matplotlib code that plots the C-alpha trace (Angstrom):
import matplotlib.pyplot as plt

x = [107.6, 106.3, 103.3, 100.4, 98.3, 94.5, 93.9, 90.7, 91.6, 94.0, 95.4, 93.7, 96.3, 95.4, 91.7, 89.6, 85.8, 83.8, 81.7, 83.7, 83.8, 82.3, 85.8, 86.3, 83.0, 83.7, 86.7, 84.2, 82.0, 82.6, 80.3, 77.4, 77.6, 75.2, 73.6, 76.2, 76.3, 78.4, 80.5, 82.2, 82.0, 84.8, 85.6, 89.0, 89.9, 92.7, 95.0, 98.8, 99.1, 100.0, 97.3, 97.7, 95.8, 97.4, 96.2, 98.4, 95.3, 92.0, 89.2, 86.6, 86.5, 87.4, 86.0, 88.3, 87.0, 89.4, 87.1, 89.9, 93.7, 95.8, 96.5, 99.0, 97.6, 100.0, 100.1, 102.8, 102.3, 100.9, 101.1, 98.9, 98.3, 94.7, 93.8, 90.8, 87.7, 88.8, 87.9, 89.5, 88.1, 90.5, 89.5, 89.3, 92.5, 94.9, 97.5, 97.1, 98.8, 97.1, 98.7, 98.0, 100.5, 102.6, 101.6, 98.0, 94.4, 92.6, 89.1, 89.0, 86.2, 86.7, 83.9, 84.4, 81.9, 80.1, 78.1, 75.6, 76.8, 80.6, 82.0, 83.8, 86.9, 87.3, 90.1, 89.4, 92.2, 90.6, 92.2, 95.6, 98.4, 96.2, 96.0, 93.4, 89.9, 90.3, 87.8, 87.4, 84.5, 84.0, 84.0, 80.2, 79.6, 82.0, 79.7, 77.0, 79.4, 80.9, 77.3, 76.5, 79.6, 78.5, 75.1, 76.5, 78.5, 75.6, 73.1, 75.7, 76.1, 72.3, 72.5, 68.8, 67.7, 66.2, 69.5, 71.5, 69.0, 69.4, 73.2, 73.1, 70.8, 73.1, 76.1, 74.5, 73.7, 77.3, 78.7, 76.4, 77.4, 81.1, 80.8, 78.8, 81.0, 82.5, 86.1, 87.9, 90.7, 92.8, 95.6, 97.9, 97.6, 98.3, 101.1, 102.9, 102.2, 103.6, 106.9, 107.1, 106.6, 109.7, 111.7, 110.8, 111.6, 115.1, 115.5, 114.7, 116.3, 119.3, 121.7, 119.8, 120.3, 117.9, 117.3, 115.1, 113.1, 112.4, 111.4, 109.2, 107.4, 106.8, 105.4, 103.6, 104.9, 107.0, 110.7, 110.8, 107.8, 109.0, 112.5, 111.3, 108.7, 111.2, 113.7, 111.0, 109.9, 113.3, 115.8, 117.9, 117.4, 116.4, 119.9, 121.6, 119.3, 120.1, 123.9, 123.4, 121.7, 124.5, 127.2, 125.5, 125.3, 128.9, 130.2, 128.6, 129.8, 133.4, 133.6, 132.6, 135.7, 137.0, 135.0, 136.7, 136.2, 135.2, 132.5, 131.2, 130.9, 128.9, 126.6, 125.7, 125.0, 128.2, 129.5, 132.9, 134.9, 137.2, 134.2, 132.8, 136.2, 136.2, 132.6, 133.2, 136.3, 134.2, 131.6, 133.8, 137.0, 139.1, 139.5, 137.3, 140.4, 141.6, 138.2, 137.8, 141.1, 140.5, 137.6, 135.2, 131.6, 129.2, 125.8, 122.6, 119.5, 116.2, 114.0, 114.2, 114.4, 117.2, 119.2, 118.9, 120.1, 123.1, 124.2, 124.1, 126.6, 128.9, 128.4, 129.2, 126.3, 126.7, 123.0, 120.2, 116.5, 116.6, 114.0, 114.6, 113.4, 116.7, 118.8, 118.8, 119.4, 122.1, 125.1, 125.9, 122.9, 124.5, 127.3, 124.9, 125.4, 122.8, 119.5, 116.6, 112.9, 110.8, 107.2, 104.6, 102.0, 104.1, 106.4, 105.9, 106.4, 109.6, 111.0, 112.8, 114.6, 115.6, 116.8, 119.0, 120.5, 121.2, 122.8, 125.1, 125.9, 126.9, 126.1, 127.0, 124.1, 120.7, 118.8, 115.0, 112.0, 109.0, 106.8, 108.0, 106.1, 107.2, 107.9, 110.3, 112.3, 112.4, 113.8, 116.3, 117.7, 118.5, 120.8, 122.5, 122.1, 119.0, 118.1, 114.5, 114.1, 111.2, 110.3, 106.7, 107.2, 110.8, 111.8, 114.4, 117.1, 116.8, 116.8, 120.0, 121.7, 120.4, 121.8, 125.1, 125.4, 124.9, 127.7, 130.1, 129.5, 128.1, 130.6, 129.7, 126.0, 126.6, 128.6, 126.0, 123.1, 125.0, 125.7, 122.1, 120.9, 123.1, 121.9, 118.2, 118.8, 120.1, 117.2, 114.7, 115.5, 115.5, 112.1, 110.5, 111.3, 109.1, 106.5, 106.0, 102.9, 101.5, 100.3, 101.7, 100.0, 101.7, 99.4, 100.0, 97.6, 97.5, 95.5, 92.6, 93.4, 94.1, 96.6, 97.5, 100.6, 100.9, 104.2, 106.5, 108.0, 107.9, 105.9, 108.9, 111.0, 108.2, 107.0, 109.9, 113.2, 111.8, 109.2, 106.5, 102.9, 100.7, 97.0, 96.1, 94.7, 96.6, 99.9, 100.3, 98.8, 95.2, 93.2, 90.5, 87.8, 88.4, 85.6, 87.5, 90.5, 88.3, 88.4, 92.2, 92.3, 96.1, 97.8, 100.2, 99.9, 102.8, 101.4, 102.9, 101.2, 101.9, 103.7, 100.7, 98.2, 95.3, 97.0, 97.2, 93.5, 92.8, 94.8, 92.9, 89.6, 90.7, 91.8, 88.4, 86.4, 84.7, 85.8, 89.4, 89.1, 87.7, 90.7, 92.8, 96.1, 94.6, 93.1, 96.4, 98.5, 100.4, 100.0, 103.3, 103.6, 106.8, 108.2, 107.7, 111.5, 112.9, 109.9, 108.1, 110.9, 111.7, 115.5, 118.5, 119.5, 116.0, 115.6, 118.9, 117.8, 114.5, 116.5, 118.4, 115.2, 112.5, 113.5, 113.5, 110.2, 108.3, 110.1, 110.8, 114.2, 115.9, 114.9, 114.4, 116.1, 113.0, 110.0, 107.7, 104.2, 102.1, 98.3, 95.9, 95.7, 98.8]
y = [-232.6, -236.1, -237.3, -238.5, -241.3, -241.1, -244.7, -246.7, -249.2, -248.3, -251.0, -251.9, -250.2, -246.8, -247.4, -244.4, -244.2, -245.0, -241.8, -238.5, -237.0, -233.6, -232.1, -233.5, -232.3, -228.8, -228.6, -228.5, -225.8, -223.6, -226.1, -225.2, -221.4, -221.2, -223.3, -225.1, -224.3, -225.6, -223.0, -225.7, -229.5, -231.4, -235.0, -236.3, -239.8, -241.6, -244.6, -244.5, -240.9, -237.8, -235.5, -232.5, -229.5, -226.5, -223.2, -220.7, -219.4, -221.2, -218.6, -221.1, -224.1, -227.3, -230.8, -233.4, -237.0, -239.9, -242.4, -244.4, -244.3, -242.6, -238.9, -236.7, -233.4, -230.7, -227.2, -225.0, -226.5, -230.0, -233.0, -236.0, -239.2, -239.7, -243.3, -244.5, -244.1, -240.8, -237.2, -233.9, -230.5, -227.7, -224.3, -221.1, -219.1, -222.0, -223.0, -226.5, -228.9, -232.2, -235.0, -238.6, -241.1, -242.4, -245.3, -245.7, -245.5, -242.6, -241.1, -237.7, -235.3, -231.6, -229.6, -225.8, -224.9, -221.7, -220.9, -218.1, -216.6, -216.6, -214.1, -215.8, -213.8, -214.5, -216.8, -218.1, -220.7, -222.2, -225.6, -223.9, -226.2, -229.0, -230.5, -230.9, -232.0, -235.7, -238.4, -242.0, -244.4, -248.2, -250.2, -250.8, -247.1, -246.4, -247.1, -244.9, -241.9, -242.1, -242.3, -239.1, -237.4, -238.4, -237.0, -233.6, -233.3, -234.5, -232.0, -229.2, -229.6, -228.9, -225.1, -224.7, -223.4, -226.8, -228.6, -226.3, -227.0, -230.7, -230.3, -228.4, -231.1, -233.9, -232.1, -231.6, -235.3, -236.1, -233.9, -235.5, -239.1, -238.2, -236.6, -239.5, -242.1, -245.1, -246.1, -249.4, -249.2, -252.3, -253.1, -253.9, -250.4, -248.7, -251.0, -250.1, -246.4, -246.7, -248.2, -245.5, -242.9, -244.3, -244.1, -240.4, -240.0, -241.3, -238.9, -236.0, -237.1, -239.2, -237.1, -238.1, -241.3, -243.7, -247.2, -250.1, -249.8, -246.1, -246.8, -249.6, -247.4, -244.8, -247.6, -249.4, -252.7, -255.4, -255.4, -258.7, -257.8, -254.2, -255.1, -257.8, -255.4, -252.5, -254.7, -256.2, -252.6, -250.9, -253.7, -252.9, -253.1, -249.9, -249.6, -250.0, -247.3, -245.0, -245.5, -244.8, -241.5, -240.6, -241.4, -239.4, -236.4, -236.8, -236.8, -233.3, -231.9, -233.2, -231.2, -227.9, -225.8, -225.8, -228.8, -231.1, -234.9, -234.5, -231.9, -233.9, -237.1, -235.3, -233.6, -236.9, -238.8, -240.5, -239.9, -241.5, -239.9, -243.0, -245.3, -242.8, -242.8, -246.6, -246.7, -243.9, -245.7, -248.8, -246.7, -244.4, -246.5, -243.7, -242.0, -238.9, -236.6, -237.9, -237.6, -234.0, -233.1, -235.2, -233.5, -230.5, -230.4, -231.1, -229.4, -229.8, -227.5, -229.2, -226.0, -222.6, -220.5, -222.7, -222.1, -218.4, -218.6, -220.8, -218.5, -215.5, -217.4, -218.1, -221.9, -223.8, -226.2, -229.7, -229.7, -227.2, -226.5, -223.9, -221.4, -220.5, -217.0, -216.4, -217.0, -213.3, -212.0, -214.0, -215.3, -217.6, -219.7, -220.5, -222.3, -224.9, -227.9, -230.2, -228.4, -230.0, -229.3, -227.8, -228.0, -228.3, -229.8, -232.7, -233.8, -237.6, -237.3, -235.3, -237.4, -240.0, -237.3, -235.4, -238.6, -239.4, -236.0, -236.1, -239.5, -238.3, -235.2, -237.3, -234.7, -234.9, -232.7, -232.0, -229.0, -228.5, -226.8, -228.2, -227.7, -231.0, -234.2, -236.6, -239.4, -237.0, -236.3, -240.1, -240.8, -237.9, -239.3, -242.5, -240.4, -238.2, -236.4, -234.2, -231.1, -229.8, -226.0, -224.6, -222.4, -221.6, -220.2, -218.8, -215.5, -215.5, -213.9, -216.7, -219.3, -217.8, -218.1, -221.6, -222.7, -220.9, -222.9, -226.1, -225.3, -223.4, -219.9, -218.0, -215.2, -214.9, -214.7, -211.9, -209.8, -210.4, -209.3, -206.2, -205.2, -205.9, -203.6, -200.7, -201.3, -201.3, -198.0, -196.3, -197.7, -196.7, -193.0, -193.2, -194.9, -192.6, -189.5, -190.8, -192.9, -190.6, -191.7, -193.9, -197.3, -200.3, -203.7, -207.0, -209.3, -212.8, -214.5, -218.3, -221.0, -220.8, -217.8, -214.1, -213.7, -210.4, -210.1, -208.1, -209.9, -212.6, -212.7, -209.3, -207.8, -208.2, -206.0, -203.4, -202.9, -204.1, -203.1, -200.1, -198.9, -198.4, -198.2, -201.3, -200.8, -204.0, -203.9, -207.1, -208.9, -212.4, -213.7, -213.7, -215.2, -212.7, -212.2, -209.6, -207.4, -206.9, -205.2, -202.0, -202.1, -201.6, -199.5, -199.2, -196.3, -198.8, -202.5, -204.9, -208.1, -211.4, -214.3, -218.0, -219.9, -222.0, -221.5, -221.5, -218.6, -216.6, -217.2, -216.0, -212.8, -212.2, -212.6, -210.1, -207.5, -207.7, -207.3, -204.0, -204.0, -204.2, -201.4, -199.1, -199.4, -196.2, -197.9, -199.2, -195.8, -194.0, -196.6, -197.7, -201.5, -203.2, -206.9, -208.5, -212.1, -214.7, -214.8, -212.9, -210.8, -213.5, -215.9, -215.8, -215.8, -213.5, -213.5, -212.7, -209.8, -208.3, -208.4, -206.7, -203.8, -203.5, -203.1, -201.5, -197.8, -198.1, -199.9, -197.5, -194.2, -194.8, -193.3, -195.7, -198.5, -201.7, -204.9, -206.8, -207.4, -204.9, -204.5, -201.6, -201.9, -199.0, -195.6, -193.4]
z = [-104.4, -103.8, -105.8, -103.7, -105.2, -105.6, -106.8, -106.6, -103.9, -101.0, -98.8, -95.6, -93.4, -94.9, -95.6, -94.7, -94.0, -97.1, -96.9, -96.8, -93.4, -92.5, -92.6, -96.1, -97.3, -95.9, -98.2, -101.1, -99.5, -102.5, -104.4, -102.0, -102.3, -105.2, -107.9, -110.0, -113.7, -116.6, -118.5, -120.6, -120.8, -122.6, -123.2, -124.3, -125.2, -127.0, -127.0, -126.4, -127.3, -125.2, -123.9, -121.5, -120.2, -118.6, -117.2, -115.3, -113.4, -113.7, -114.5, -113.1, -110.8, -112.6, -112.1, -113.6, -113.9, -114.9, -116.6, -118.1, -117.6, -115.0, -114.8, -113.2, -111.8, -110.7, -109.4, -107.9, -104.5, -105.1, -107.3, -107.3, -109.3, -110.3, -111.2, -113.2, -111.1, -109.4, -109.7, -108.6, -107.9, -108.6, -107.2, -109.3, -109.4, -109.1, -111.6, -112.9, -115.3, -116.2, -118.3, -119.1, -117.8, -120.7, -122.9, -121.7, -123.0, -121.5, -121.2, -119.4, -118.6, -117.8, -116.5, -115.9, -113.2, -112.2, -109.1, -109.0, -105.8, -106.5, -109.0, -111.8, -111.4, -107.7, -106.8, -103.4, -103.0, -99.9, -100.5, -100.4, -99.9, -98.7, -102.2, -104.8, -103.8, -104.8, -104.3, -105.7, -106.0, -106.1, -109.3, -109.0, -109.2, -112.0, -114.9, -113.5, -112.9, -116.3, -117.8, -115.9, -117.3, -120.8, -120.1, -119.0, -122.2, -124.4, -122.9, -122.9, -126.7, -127.0, -126.9, -126.2, -122.8, -122.1, -123.0, -120.7, -117.9, -118.4, -118.4, -115.1, -113.5, -114.7, -113.3, -109.9, -109.8, -110.8, -108.1, -105.5, -106.6, -106.5, -103.0, -101.7, -103.3, -101.5, -102.4, -101.6, -104.2, -105.0, -102.6, -105.6, -107.0, -103.8, -102.8, -106.1, -105.5, -102.0, -103.3, -106.0, -103.2, -101.4, -104.5, -104.9, -101.2, -101.8, -104.7, -102.5, -99.2, -100.2, -98.1, -94.9, -93.0, -94.7, -93.6, -94.9, -91.7, -92.3, -96.0, -95.0, -92.5, -95.3, -97.5, -94.7, -95.9, -94.3, -95.1, -97.1, -99.4, -99.8, -100.9, -103.3, -104.9, -105.1, -107.0, -109.2, -110.2, -110.6, -111.1, -108.0, -104.2, -102.3, -100.8, -104.2, -105.6, -102.7, -103.3, -107.0, -106.2, -103.7, -106.2, -109.0, -106.7, -105.5, -109.1, -109.5, -106.2, -106.7, -110.0, -108.3, -107.8, -104.3, -103.1, -100.6, -100.4, -96.7, -97.5, -100.5, -98.5, -95.8, -98.3, -100.0, -96.7, -95.8, -92.3, -93.0, -95.8, -96.1, -96.6, -99.1, -101.0, -101.2, -102.5, -105.0, -106.4, -106.9, -108.7, -110.8, -111.2, -109.5, -106.2, -105.5, -105.4, -108.8, -110.3, -109.2, -111.1, -114.1, -115.8, -115.9, -114.8, -117.7, -117.3, -119.3, -119.1, -119.6, -119.7, -121.4, -118.2, -116.8, -120.0, -119.5, -115.9, -116.7, -119.6, -117.3, -115.0, -118.0, -117.8, -121.0, -121.6, -123.1, -124.0, -123.4, -124.1, -126.8, -128.1, -131.8, -131.0, -129.1, -132.2, -133.3, -129.8, -128.1, -129.9, -127.0, -127.8, -131.2, -129.3, -127.9, -130.1, -128.7, -128.4, -126.5, -127.2, -124.3, -125.5, -122.7, -125.1, -126.6, -123.8, -124.4, -128.1, -127.7, -124.9, -127.1, -129.1, -125.9, -124.2, -127.2, -127.2, -123.4, -123.6, -126.3, -124.2, -121.2, -118.6, -115.0, -113.9, -115.5, -114.2, -114.9, -113.4, -111.5, -114.5, -116.0, -115.2, -112.5, -115.1, -116.9, -113.7, -113.0, -116.4, -116.3, -113.1, -115.0, -117.2, -114.7, -111.4, -111.8, -109.8, -110.1, -109.4, -107.5, -110.5, -109.6, -106.1, -106.2, -107.9, -110.6, -108.4, -105.9, -108.7, -110.1, -106.7, -106.2, -109.6, -108.8, -105.6, -107.6, -110.1, -107.8, -109.2, -106.2, -106.6, -110.3, -109.5, -106.9, -109.4, -112.1, -109.9, -108.8, -112.4, -113.3, -110.6, -111.8, -115.4, -114.3, -112.5, -115.7, -117.8, -115.2, -115.5, -119.3, -119.4, -116.9, -119.0, -121.8, -120.0, -117.0, -115.0, -117.7, -116.6, -118.5, -118.8, -119.5, -121.4, -122.6, -125.1, -124.8, -126.5, -124.1, -121.8, -121.8, -118.9, -117.2, -115.0, -111.8, -111.0, -112.4, -115.9, -117.7, -114.8, -112.4, -114.8, -115.4, -111.9, -109.8, -111.6, -113.6, -111.1, -113.7, -112.7, -113.0, -113.9, -112.0, -108.4, -107.6, -107.9, -109.4, -112.7, -113.6, -116.5, -117.5, -120.0, -122.8, -121.4, -118.2, -119.9, -119.8, -116.0, -116.1, -119.3, -119.3, -121.1, -122.7, -123.3, -124.0, -125.5, -126.3, -128.2, -127.4, -130.1, -131.1, -133.9, -131.4, -129.5, -132.8, -133.3, -129.8, -130.6, -133.8, -132.1, -129.4, -131.9, -133.7, -130.5, -129.9, -126.2, -127.4, -129.9, -127.3, -125.0, -124.5, -125.5, -128.7, -129.7, -129.0, -130.8, -127.7, -128.0, -128.5, -129.6, -128.6, -129.0, -126.3, -125.8, -124.1, -123.0, -121.1, -120.2, -116.5, -116.4, -115.8, -119.4, -120.6, -118.2, -119.2, -122.8, -121.9, -120.3, -123.5, -125.5, -123.3, -123.6, -127.4, -127.3, -125.1, -126.1, -129.8, -129.1, -131.6, -133.9, -132.1, -133.1, -132.2, -134.6, -132.8, -134.2, -132.9, -133.1, -133.0, -134.6, -133.8]

ax = plt.figure().add_subplot(projection="3d")
ax.plot(x, y, z, "-o")
ax.set_aspect("equal")
plt.show()
């Protein structure tokens, strides 16, 4: 997924009208459906330190303002760069991950918005795949807009009715200023972003016929200036970088059992296999046919779910993201000597450690998910060929098959899925005898959200593989207020708490709430707390482990090996 840049000053060739068009304003029509209010106003600032914000499903519309520094804003279907002097509206119900670009000072404002006429739990999604509602403004307006942001926060902290009224008024003025803003961002910023976009285009389309002329058209720059700037930014020419990416991909494909030199040359963008062979020998010091016989494919997993998929395929990993919670469940995790850290909150801090481990592991192929930041995937490609899975929009079975294609294990994947289906059928009958028609709710407690699952993760096993009844009137994942749990009032609740202190605090508050204590599952002692892994890890190995444990958990047929805590009065 290519990142689109929302910087302050685009070049003249792509300059749009200074005032948003009627079509552009209509994209923000949800702001006009009722009087705007502020549910939460937050300011974050720092220097040369990581900061991030993530929500799997926004309970409210979010207004993000980049007052200082550059941000990356990402969802399952879009990713954009937000430069200083820009804002983004993210509609209610969308997933979002926001992070500061590495090694930069930053000042960020987050405003969680309400409108009187739109229910807070409604997820409209009207922007869809069009992207985030991003706007920028001129430097002469920047100080005034930042001042308005500060005023919203200051008045929000005054909890009197007058203070909240002032906060709402300042917010409405801020939204008006942003929507009416004029933007003539710097040509230099956009030129660099345009060259960066071509580099990512090469990463994603290296197997196609790419020419300098085509790349220049994408960047909207003349050839001489484009080639000079690319080499200045990345140390090599565009064509040299293209060939590096092709050679890295070829090294992986040649080590897949049964791969032919002709097929590999075609798949990495070379029409002539003999020319490919000469170039590969210059790159690797040996002919492709010799290389494919000389060694075994070395694979590294950069994210927890990928590790679970690769282990199901029987792949030996030279390095892998590892969750300590797996240690008591899967002996094969103990065989992973180099264990990477996969923490969404501290990615920049952990990068140097992970990079050192990966360099020591010398992988041919690194596999990660699209939940990582674009700067991470760029740096991973400097170490080895890197494949980023579409984790957000693809189900775990398809992901398993995609990975199997990468590492030459498609037959193994087919056998594994068939065996899993037979195993699920046996467990389904066993669980139904004890659960009968009870509804079962999957609840995940995070640092800022209570998430209920109608599909994905544990829900795919409960409602798909085992055919249990969901109390939810929808599929997907939703962030809800504790009071709404009574609307579903499940007979049984399986709950997992995120591995952060703030998540434990959220869980403690929930347990002490009267609305929680009145729930049917709590009163009958059918609330089951389970570990994050494997219960909410979306992978083949995790789901197989859930099948091993679920009948014991729900039926009390035998003592579980997991640390299950049951809340409520039995």
